[in-house]
C-alpha positions as CSV (number, residue, x, y, z in Angstrom):
1,X,-110.8,41.4,5.5
2,X,-110.5,44.0,8.2
3,X,-106.6,43.9,9.2
4,X,-107.3,45.7,12.3
5,X,-109.7,42.9,13.3
6,X,-106.9,40.5,15.0
7,X,-103.8,42.5,16.5
8,X,-100.7,40.5,16.4
9,X,-98.2,40.7,19.0
10,X,-94.4,39.6,18.3
11,X,-92.5,37.9,15.7
12,X,-93.7,34.7,13.6
13,X,-91.9,32.1,15.2
14,X,-93.4,28.9,13.6
15,X,-95.6,28.2,10.7
16,X,-96.3,24.6,9.4
17,X,-98.5,23.3,6.4
18,X,-100.1,19.9,7.0
19,X,-102.3,17.6,4.7
20,X,-104.1,14.6,5.7
21,X,-105.6,12.2,2.9
22,X,-108.7,10.1,3.6
23,X,-109.9,7.0,2.0
24,X,-111.0,3.5,2.0
25,X,-108.9,2.0,-0.6
26,X,-105.4,0.2,0.2
27,X,-102.6,2.7,1.1
28,X,-105.2,5.9,0.5
29,X,-104.7,7.4,3.7
30,X,-101.6,9.4,4.6
31,X,-100.5,12.5,6.6
32,X,-97.7,14.8,6.1
33,X,-96.4,18.4,6.6
34,X,-93.4,21.0,6.9
35,X,-93.0,23.0,10.0
36,X,-90.5,26.0,10.0
37,X,-89.3,27.3,13.4
38,X,-86.9,30.1,14.6
39,X,-85.1,29.0,17.7
40,X,-83.3,30.6,20.7
41,X,-79.9,29.6,19.5
42,X,-80.4,31.3,16.2
43,X,-80.9,28.2,13.9
44,X,-83.9,27.8,11.7
45,X,-85.3,24.1,11.4
46,X,-87.7,22.8,9.1
47,X,-89.0,19.7,10.2
48,X,-90.6,17.5,7.4
49,X,-92.8,14.4,8.3
50,X,-94.8,12.1,6.2
51,X,-96.8,8.8,7.3
52,X,-98.4,6.6,4.6
53,X,-97.7,3.6,2.9
54,X,-96.7,1.6,5.8
55,X,-93.8,3.8,6.4
56,X,-93.2,6.9,8.4
57,X,-90.5,9.7,7.6
58,X,-88.9,12.3,9.7
59,X,-86.3,15.0,8.4
60,X,-85.0,18.3,9.8
61,X,-83.1,20.8,7.7
62,X,-80.9,23.8,8.7
63,X,-82.5,26.7,6.6
64,X,-80.7,29.6,5.5
65,X,-82.1,33.0,7.0
66,X,-83.0,34.5,3.8
67,X,-85.2,31.7,2.6
68,X,-86.7,31.3,6.0
69,X,-87.4,35.4,5.8
70,X,-89.4,34.6,2.6
71,X,-91.8,32.3,4.5
72,X,-92.1,34.9,7.2
73,X,-92.9,37.9,4.6
74,X,-95.2,35.9,2.9
75,X,-97.3,34.7,6.1
76,X,-97.5,38.3,7.4
77,X,-98.0,40.1,3.9
78,X,-100.9,37.8,3.2
79,X,-102.5,38.1,6.8
80,X,-103.1,34.5,7.1
81,X,-103.2,35.0,11.3
82,X,-106.3,37.4,10.6
83,X,-107.9,35.2,8.0
84,X,-108.0,32.2,10.4
85,X,-110.2,34.5,12.7
86,X,-112.6,35.0,9.9
87,X,-115.7,32.9,9.5
88,X,-115.1,31.3,6.0
89,X,-117.6,28.7,4.8
90,X,-115.6,25.4,3.7
91,X,-116.8,22.7,1.3
92,X,-117.9,19.5,2.6
93,X,-116.6,16.3,0.8
94,X,-117.6,13.0,1.8
95,X,-115.4,10.6,-0.1
96,X,-112.1,10.3,-0.8
97,X,-110.3,13.6,-0.2
98,X,-107.0,15.5,1.2
99,X,-107.7,18.5,4.1
100,X,-105.1,20.7,4.7
101,X,-104.3,23.4,7.7
102,X,-102.0,26.0,8.3
103,X,-100.7,26.7,11.7
104,X,-98.9,29.9,13.1
105,X,-97.2,30.7,16.3
106,X,-96.3,34.4,17.2
107,X,-94.4,35.8,20.3
108,X,-91.1,36.6,21.5
109,X,-88.3,34.4,20.8
110,X,-86.6,34.7,24.3
111,X,-90.1,33.9,25.8
112,X,-91.8,30.7,26.9
113,X,-93.3,28.5,24.1
114,X,-96.5,28.2,25.7
115,X,-97.0,31.9,25.7
116,X,-97.0,32.3,22.2
117,X,-100.3,33.4,20.5
118,X,-101.5,30.6,18.1
119,X,-103.6,30.7,15.0
120,X,-105.0,27.8,12.9
121,X,-106.3,28.1,9.5
122,X,-108.6,25.3,8.6
123,X,-108.4,24.9,4.8
124,X,-110.9,22.2,4.4
125,X,-110.3,20.0,1.4
126,X,-106.9,21.0,-0.1
127,X,-106.9,23.4,-2.9
128,X,-110.5,24.1,-2.9
129,X,-110.7,27.3,-1.0
130,X,-107.2,28.7,-0.3
131,X,-105.8,27.0,-3.6
132,X,-103.3,30.0,-4.1
133,X,-102.3,30.4,-0.7
134,X,-101.8,26.7,-0.1
135,X,-99.6,26.4,-3.2
136,X,-97.3,29.5,-2.5
137,X,-96.7,28.4,0.9
138,X,-96.0,24.9,0.3
139,X,-93.7,26.0,-2.6
140,X,-91.7,28.3,-0.1
141,X,-91.3,25.6,2.3
142,X,-90.3,23.1,-0.2
143,X,-87.6,25.6,-1.3
144,X,-86.5,25.7,2.4
145,X,-86.4,21.7,2.5
146,X,-84.3,21.6,-0.9
147,X,-82.0,24.2,-0.3
148,X,-81.3,23.6,3.6
149,X,-78.8,21.2,5.0
150,X,-80.5,17.9,6.1
151,X,-79.4,17.3,9.8
152,X,-81.8,14.4,10.4
153,X,-83.1,11.8,8.1
154,X,-85.3,8.6,9.5
155,X,-87.5,6.2,8.0
156,X,-89.7,3.8,9.9
157,X,-91.7,1.0,9.0
158,X,-95.4,1.2,10.3
159,X,-96.6,-2.3,11.7
160,X,-100.3,-1.3,12.5
161,X,-101.2,0.4,9.2
162,X,-103.3,3.6,9.1
163,X,-106.7,4.5,8.4
164,X,-108.2,3.3,5.1
165,X,-105.3,0.8,4.4
166,X,-106.5,-2.9,3.9
167,X,-103.4,-4.2,2.6
168,X,-103.5,-8.0,2.9
169,X,-107.0,-8.5,3.8
170,X,-109.1,-10.0,1.1
171,X,-113.1,-9.4,1.1
172,X,-113.9,-12.7,2.6
173,X,-111.5,-12.2,5.8
174,X,-112.9,-8.8,6.0
175,X,-116.3,-10.0,5.9
176,X,-115.5,-12.5,8.5
177,X,-114.1,-9.9,10.8
178,X,-117.0,-7.6,10.4
179,X,-119.3,-10.6,11.5
180,X,-117.3,-11.7,14.5
181,X,-118.1,-10.6,18.1
182,X,-116.9,-7.2,19.5
183,X,-113.1,-6.6,20.3
184,X,-111.2,-4.3,22.6
185,X,-108.2,-2.5,20.9
186,X,-105.1,-3.5,22.8
187,X,-103.1,-0.2,21.5
188,X,-105.6,2.6,22.2
189,X,-108.0,0.8,24.5
190,X,-111.3,1.4,22.4
191,X,-113.8,-0.9,23.5
192,X,-116.5,-2.9,21.3
193,X,-114.9,-2.6,18.1
194,X,-117.2,-4.7,15.6
195,X,-115.1,-4.2,12.2
196,X,-111.9,-5.1,10.7
197,X,-109.9,-2.1,12.1
198,X,-110.1,-0.2,15.4
199,X,-112.4,2.7,15.7
200,X,-110.0,4.6,17.7
201,X,-106.4,4.1,16.0
202,X,-107.2,1.8,12.9
203,X,-105.2,-1.0,14.2
204,X,-106.3,-4.4,12.2
205,X,-108.3,-6.8,14.3
206,X,-106.0,-9.1,16.0
207,X,-106.1,-12.8,14.7
208,X,-105.5,-16.2,16.0
209,X,-103.3,-18.8,14.4
210,X,-106.4,-20.2,12.8
211,X,-107.3,-17.1,11.2
212,X,-110.1,-16.4,13.2
213,X,-110.6,-13.1,15.5
214,X,-109.1,-13.7,19.0
215,X,-109.8,-11.9,22.2
216,X,-107.6,-8.8,22.4
217,X,-105.2,-8.5,25.6
218,X,-105.5,-5.9,28.2
219,X,-104.9,-2.3,26.5
220,X,-101.3,-1.0,26.7
221,X,-101.1,2.2,28.6
222,X,-99.1,4.7,26.6
223,X,-97.9,7.5,28.6
224,X,-98.2,10.8,26.2
225,X,-96.8,14.3,26.9
226,X,-99.1,16.4,28.8
227,X,-100.6,19.2,26.4
228,X,-99.6,22.8,26.8
229,X,-102.3,25.1,28.4
230,X,-104.9,25.4,25.7
231,X,-103.7,22.7,23.5
232,X,-104.5,19.0,23.1
233,X,-102.1,16.1,22.5
234,X,-101.9,14.0,19.5
235,X,-102.1,10.0,20.5
236,X,-100.5,9.2,17.1
237,X,-97.2,11.3,17.3
238,X,-97.3,12.6,20.7
239,X,-97.3,16.3,19.7
240,X,-98.8,18.4,22.6
241,X,-99.3,22.0,21.4
242,X,-102.0,21.4,18.7
243,X,-105.3,23.8,19.0
244,X,-106.9,23.1,15.8
245,X,-108.9,20.2,14.3
246,X,-105.6,18.4,12.9
247,X,-102.4,17.7,14.6
248,X,-99.9,20.5,13.7
249,X,-96.9,17.5,13.1
250,X,-98.7,14.5,11.4
251,X,-102.1,15.8,10.3
252,X,-104.2,13.2,12.6
253,X,-107.5,14.4,13.4
254,X,-108.6,15.4,16.9
255,X,-110.9,13.1,18.4
């Protein structure tokens, strides 16, 4: 790797490691990740999120400077930002798998967040191309989480389920839904869905009192944060600083 290929400006101010599992079995899909960020007020916060199994968790930890510096030294010493700019072929997996990505932001701590230089390393199927890097970075972030001071801990029930989850739907019900007329999603607005789940957001098909599919109501318009310049907003969690193919916060895939 040519270390002079990409010149990095400023300090590492944010790094995240995210995974997203994909599958068609009940409860097999999930999104999660840890993001470590250095803030203007001097605090260093690790944000840990996970969505799966019908629940969503969000936790924040105040991390000691010496632990955060270990993460920074590893990311810089390994040259992950430069590695993200290389054209590295990734294996393709078509059945159940877990994809991973690493995101980094460099800049001036006192500058504007949108001016930060952002790097996205798509790891492809987790552990198949960058196994050592992923394991080491995950271990360092885990150390920050386990030794940091927990300041936020939230657990929420997810009513609509997630891609790959067919909880409570037997084969006959799924078959009935697949053969029914097209329907429009009342959450994300995707039109012409023909299966048991919305093609846009994986909402289970609405059913009437008799168990038959019922016409979907008008889509509810959701106001999402405007994306930062050059970025995209995740429709699942609302994070608006994404640059790569997967959301930095929840791991959802870009449309």
